[in-house]
C-alpha positions as CSV (number, residue, x, y, z in Angstrom):
1,M,2.1,-9.9,13.1
2,G,-0.9,-12.2,12.9
3,N,-2.5,-13.6,9.8
4,E,-2.3,-11.5,6.7
5,A,-4.4,-10.9,3.6
6,L,-3.5,-9.4,0.3
7,L,-6.3,-7.2,-1.2
8,I,-6.2,-6.9,-5.0
9,I,-8.4,-3.8,-5.6
10,D,-10.2,-3.0,-8.9
11,M,-7.6,-4.5,-11.3
12,S,-10.3,-4.8,-14.0
13,N,-10.3,-4.3,-17.8
14,D,-12.2,-1.0,-17.3
15,F,-9.5,0.3,-15.0
16,I,-6.4,-1.2,-16.7
17,H,-6.9,-2.1,-20.3
18,D,-6.2,0.7,-22.9
19,N,-9.9,0.4,-24.0
20,G,-11.3,0.5,-20.5
21,G,-14.1,2.8,-19.5
22,L,-12.1,4.6,-16.8
23,T,-8.6,3.4,-17.4
24,V,-5.4,4.1,-15.6
25,G,-3.7,2.6,-18.7
26,E,0.1,2.0,-18.7
27,K,0.6,2.9,-15.1
28,G,-1.9,0.2,-14.1
29,Q,-0.5,-2.3,-16.6
30,A,3.0,-1.7,-15.2
31,V,2.0,-3.1,-11.7
32,V,0.2,-6.3,-12.9
33,S,3.2,-8.6,-12.8
34,N,4.2,-7.2,-9.3
35,I,0.7,-8.0,-8.0
36,V,0.7,-11.5,-9.5
37,S,4.1,-12.2,-7.9
38,L,2.9,-11.0,-4.6
39,A,-0.3,-13.0,-4.8
40,N,1.7,-16.2,-5.6
41,A,4.0,-15.4,-2.6
42,F,1.0,-15.0,-0.3
43,L,-0.5,-18.3,-1.4
44,N,2.8,-20.1,-1.0
45,E,3.0,-18.7,2.5
46,G,-0.5,-19.9,3.3
47,K,-2.0,-16.4,3.4
48,E,-5.3,-15.1,2.1
49,V,-5.7,-13.3,-1.2
50,V,-8.9,-11.3,-1.8
51,V,-9.9,-9.8,-5.1
52,C,-12.0,-6.7,-4.3
53,M,-13.9,-5.5,-7.4
54,D,-16.2,-2.6,-8.2
55,A,-19.6,-4.1,-9.1
56,H,-22.0,-1.6,-10.6
57,E,-25.5,-1.9,-11.9
58,K,-26.1,-0.7,-15.5
59,E,-27.9,2.5,-14.3
60,D,-25.8,3.1,-11.2
61,S,-25.9,6.7,-9.9
62,H,-22.1,6.4,-9.5
63,F,-22.1,7.1,-13.3
64,N,-23.3,10.6,-12.6
65,L,-19.8,11.2,-11.3
66,W,-17.7,8.9,-13.4
67,P,-17.7,7.3,-16.9
68,V,-19.4,3.9,-17.0
69,H,-17.2,1.2,-15.7
70,N,-17.2,-2.3,-14.0
71,V,-20.9,-3.0,-14.8
72,K,-21.6,-6.5,-13.3
73,G,-21.0,-9.4,-15.7
74,T,-19.3,-7.3,-18.5
75,W,-15.8,-7.6,-20.0
76,G,-15.0,-4.4,-18.3
77,Q,-15.5,-5.9,-14.8
78,E,-13.2,-8.9,-15.5
79,L,-9.7,-8.9,-14.1
80,Y,-7.2,-7.6,-16.5
81,G,-4.7,-9.8,-18.4
82,E,-2.3,-11.8,-16.4
83,L,-4.3,-11.2,-13.2
84,N,-7.3,-12.8,-14.9
85,H,-5.2,-15.9,-15.8
86,W,-3.9,-16.0,-12.2
87,Y,-7.4,-15.8,-10.8
88,E,-8.9,-18.4,-13.1
89,S,-6.1,-20.8,-12.1
90,N,-6.5,-20.1,-8.4
91,K,-10.2,-19.2,-7.8
92,T,-11.0,-22.6,-6.2
93,H,-8.0,-22.3,-3.8
94,P,-9.3,-22.2,-0.3
95,L,-7.3,-19.0,0.4
96,V,-8.6,-17.1,-2.6
97,S,-11.8,-15.0,-2.3
98,Y,-13.7,-12.6,-4.5
99,V,-15.6,-9.7,-3.0
100,P,-17.7,-7.4,-5.2
101,K,-18.0,-3.9,-3.8
102,P,-20.6,-1.1,-4.5
103,E,-18.3,1.8,-3.5
104,Y,-14.7,2.9,-3.2
105,D,-14.0,1.3,0.2
106,A,-13.9,-2.5,-0.1
107,F,-15.3,-2.8,3.4
108,Y,-18.4,-0.7,2.8
109,Q,-21.5,-2.9,2.4
110,T,-19.5,-6.0,1.7
111,N,-18.6,-9.2,3.6
112,L,-14.9,-8.3,3.6
113,E,-14.6,-7.6,7.3
114,E,-16.5,-10.8,8.2
115,L,-14.3,-12.9,5.8
116,L,-11.1,-11.5,7.2
117,T,-12.2,-11.8,10.8
118,S,-13.3,-15.4,10.3
119,R,-9.8,-16.2,9.1
120,S,-8.1,-14.4,11.9
121,V,-6.5,-11.8,9.6
122,K,-4.9,-8.9,11.5
123,T,-3.1,-7.1,8.7
124,V,-4.2,-6.3,5.2
125,H,-1.9,-5.6,2.3
126,L,-3.2,-3.1,-0.3
127,T,-2.6,-3.4,-4.0
128,G,-4.4,-2.2,-7.1
129,V,-6.0,1.0,-8.3
130,C,-6.5,3.8,-7.7
131,T,-4.0,4.8,-5.1
132,D,-5.9,8.0,-4.3
133,I,-9.4,6.7,-4.4
134,C,-10.3,3.0,-3.7
135,D,-6.9,2.1,-2.3
136,F,-6.9,5.1,0.1
137,L,-10.5,4.6,1.2
138,T,-10.0,0.9,1.6
139,A,-7.0,1.7,3.8
140,Y,-9.3,3.8,5.9
141,G,-12.0,1.1,6.0
142,A,-9.4,-1.4,7.3
143,Y,-8.0,1.1,9.8
144,A,-11.5,2.0,11.1
145,R,-12.1,-1.7,11.7
146,G,-8.9,-2.3,13.6
147,F,-6.8,-3.9,10.9
148,K,-3.2,-3.0,10.4
149,T,-2.4,-1.9,6.8
150,V,0.5,-2.3,4.4
151,A,0.5,-0.5,1.1
152,H,2.7,-1.9,-1.7
153,R,4.0,1.1,-3.7
154,S,5.1,-1.0,-6.8
155,C,1.7,-2.7,-6.8
156,M,-0.5,0.4,-6.9
157,A,-1.3,3.0,-9.5
158,T,-3.6,5.9,-10.3
159,F,-4.5,8.2,-13.2
160,S,-3.8,11.4,-11.3
161,A,-0.4,12.8,-10.1
162,H,-1.3,11.9,-6.5
163,H,0.2,8.4,-6.1
164,D,3.0,9.4,-3.7
165,I,0.9,12.0,-1.8
166,F,-1.8,9.4,-1.0
167,L,0.7,6.8,0.1
168,E,2.1,9.5,2.5
169,Q,-1.4,10.2,3.7
170,M,-2.0,6.5,4.4
171,E,1.2,6.4,6.4
172,T,0.4,9.6,8.3
173,I,-3.3,9.1,9.0
174,F,-3.8,5.4,9.1
175,K,-0.2,4.4,10.2
176,T,0.0,2.3,7.0
177,E,3.4,0.7,6.4
178,I,4.6,1.6,3.0
179,R,6.7,-1.0,1.1
């Protein structure tokens, strides 16, 4: 299967905490321990873990569409709860990386592709929020760049009713394996 990487997408206070600017709330909170377990398993198996995080400027035009969220350097952009503890304990590990992203797709205008390619990654595992926005579009970004994709159903959430529909779309369109 080749080298694999786990992508932890947008699991910030603004997306997960009850007081977040654009929160998924309980649905997002429910997947945190699953993501932490998966991240630990990846590191134990010598596989990459990449935190991919929305990183917006204070006056970002993105906020014409969405409430203010994930402004660089704020509490809202920090990883949520147990994931923040996990990251703080592991951020110096050579297999752990952090990639700030300006848009939905974690590959768009970031160094993610170069990072994964330099480490001979062939398959990316998708976790985080939102299933129907950033997760889906990152699956497309990976697919468009020749990576195989795996989506972890119990490690993804969204604030809409489209979780399962977009997992099916990933499977149909991008040939994503759903676990």
